[in-house]
C-alpha positions as CSV (number, residue, x, y, z in Angstrom):
1,M,94.1,130.9,77.4
2,D,94.1,127.2,76.8
3,N,92.8,125.4,79.9
4,R,93.4,121.9,78.5
5,L,96.6,121.3,80.5
6,I,95.0,122.2,83.9
7,N,91.5,121.1,83.4
8,P,90.7,118.9,86.5
9,T,88.0,117.0,84.7
10,Q,90.5,115.5,82.2
11,P,91.6,112.2,83.8
12,C,94.6,112.0,81.5
13,T,96.1,115.2,82.9
14,W,95.7,114.0,86.5
15,R,97.2,110.6,85.7
16,G,100.2,112.3,84.1
17,L,100.7,114.5,87.1
18,L,100.3,111.6,89.5
19,L,102.8,109.6,87.5
20,A,105.3,112.5,87.5
21,L,104.9,112.9,91.2
22,A,105.4,109.2,91.8
23,V,108.6,109.3,89.8
24,L,109.9,112.3,91.6
25,L,109.2,110.7,95.0
26,A,110.8,107.5,93.9
27,L,113.9,109.4,92.8
28,G,114.0,111.4,96.0
29,A,114.1,108.2,98.0
30,C,117.2,107.1,96.0
31,G,120.0,108.1,98.2
32,E,123.2,106.7,99.5
33,T,122.5,104.0,102.0
34,P,125.1,102.7,104.4
35,A,126.6,99.3,103.6
36,P,125.5,96.6,105.9
37,G,127.4,96.9,109.2
38,A,128.9,100.3,108.3
39,A,126.7,102.3,110.6
40,G,128.7,101.4,113.7
41,K,132.0,100.7,112.1
42,I,135.0,102.5,113.7
43,I,138.3,103.3,111.9
44,T,141.6,103.8,113.7
45,Q,144.4,106.1,112.7
46,Q,147.7,106.3,114.5
47,Q,150.7,108.7,114.5
48,Q,153.9,108.7,116.4
49,V,154.9,112.1,117.8
50,D,158.4,111.9,119.4
51,T,157.9,109.1,122.1
52,L,154.1,109.4,122.2
53,M,151.8,107.2,120.0
54,I,148.5,109.1,119.4
55,T,145.7,106.9,118.2
56,V,142.3,108.2,117.1
57,D,139.1,106.1,116.8
58,L,136.3,107.7,114.9
59,P,133.2,106.5,112.9
60,A,133.9,105.3,109.4
61,R,130.9,107.2,108.1
62,I,130.7,110.7,109.7
63,P,127.4,112.4,109.0
64,A,127.7,116.2,108.8
65,A,126.0,118.3,111.5
66,T,125.7,115.4,113.8
67,E,127.6,115.1,117.1
68,Q,130.1,112.2,117.0
69,D,132.3,110.5,119.6
70,V,136.1,110.6,118.9
71,V,138.3,108.6,121.2
72,V,142.0,109.4,121.5
73,T,144.4,106.9,123.1
74,L,147.9,107.9,124.2
75,T,150.7,105.3,124.7
76,D,154.4,105.4,125.0
77,G,157.1,102.8,125.6
78,H,155.9,102.2,129.1
79,G,152.2,101.7,128.2
80,T,149.1,103.9,128.4
81,V,149.5,107.6,129.3
82,D,147.1,109.3,131.7
83,G,147.2,112.8,133.1
84,A,147.4,114.6,129.7
85,T,145.4,117.6,128.7
86,V,143.9,116.7,125.3
87,W,141.8,118.6,122.8
88,L,141.1,118.4,119.1
89,T,141.2,121.0,116.3
90,L,138.8,120.5,113.4
91,V,139.5,122.6,110.3
92,M,137.9,122.3,106.9
93,P,140.8,123.3,104.7
94,N,138.7,124.4,101.7
95,M,136.5,126.8,103.7
96,V,137.4,130.0,105.5
97,M,135.9,129.6,109.0
98,S,137.2,129.5,112.5
99,S,138.4,126.1,113.8
100,N,136.3,124.0,116.2
101,E,138.3,122.9,119.2
102,P,136.5,120.5,121.5
103,D,138.1,119.3,124.7
104,A,138.6,115.6,125.3
105,H,137.9,114.2,128.7
106,A,140.0,111.5,130.4
107,E,138.4,108.0,130.7
108,G,141.4,106.2,132.2
109,S,143.8,103.7,130.7
110,G,145.2,106.4,128.3
111,R,141.8,107.0,126.7
112,Y,140.3,110.5,126.1
113,R,136.8,111.0,124.7
114,S,135.5,114.1,122.8
115,K,132.2,115.0,121.3
116,V,132.8,116.6,117.9
117,L,130.7,118.2,115.3
118,F,131.7,118.3,111.6
119,T,129.5,121.2,110.5
120,M,129.6,120.6,106.7
121,V,130.1,117.8,104.2
122,G,133.6,117.4,103.0
123,S,137.3,116.9,103.9
124,W,138.5,117.8,107.4
125,N,141.8,118.1,109.1
126,L,141.7,116.7,112.6
127,D,144.6,117.6,114.8
128,V,145.0,116.0,118.3
129,H,146.8,118.1,120.9
130,A,148.2,116.4,124.0
131,V,150.0,118.3,126.7
132,L,152.1,116.3,129.2
133,G,154.0,118.5,131.7
134,N,155.5,121.3,129.6
135,Q,155.5,119.4,126.3
136,E,152.8,119.7,123.7
137,Y,152.4,116.9,121.1
138,V,150.3,117.4,118.0
139,A,149.3,114.7,115.6
140,H,147.6,115.4,112.2
141,F,144.8,113.2,110.9
142,Y,142.4,113.5,108.0
143,T,138.8,112.5,107.7
144,Q,135.7,113.0,105.5
145,S,132.1,113.9,106.6
146,M,129.1,113.0,104.5
């Protein structure tokens, strides 16, 4: 067996290994970094369902497997709508798995907050369900986790 490649007394071999290790570490540190100011940026999507306007505010960059706040706002022709039962349905259309359906809790002034968890990286359907009286309103939104 030729021991020249693993001989610890050969400085050239150790320098080569250290150089290779340094390159691998440097490449491993190269990842996608958020644009300045993007970390806290919120995007807003809206959809009219009958007479109810459903607005969703969520982070512009959603990291997978990290709990995030999603805020739903309900308005109609008279202003903000309180007293609704609101929940979300999160479905990853390209995967066969059960949906995630977190409840949203009323904050007042037509705002409802939910903690959501996008379990994987990819495209997600986010449906907002709002029940007022005997009427259910469902708005369909789309987002991406990273």
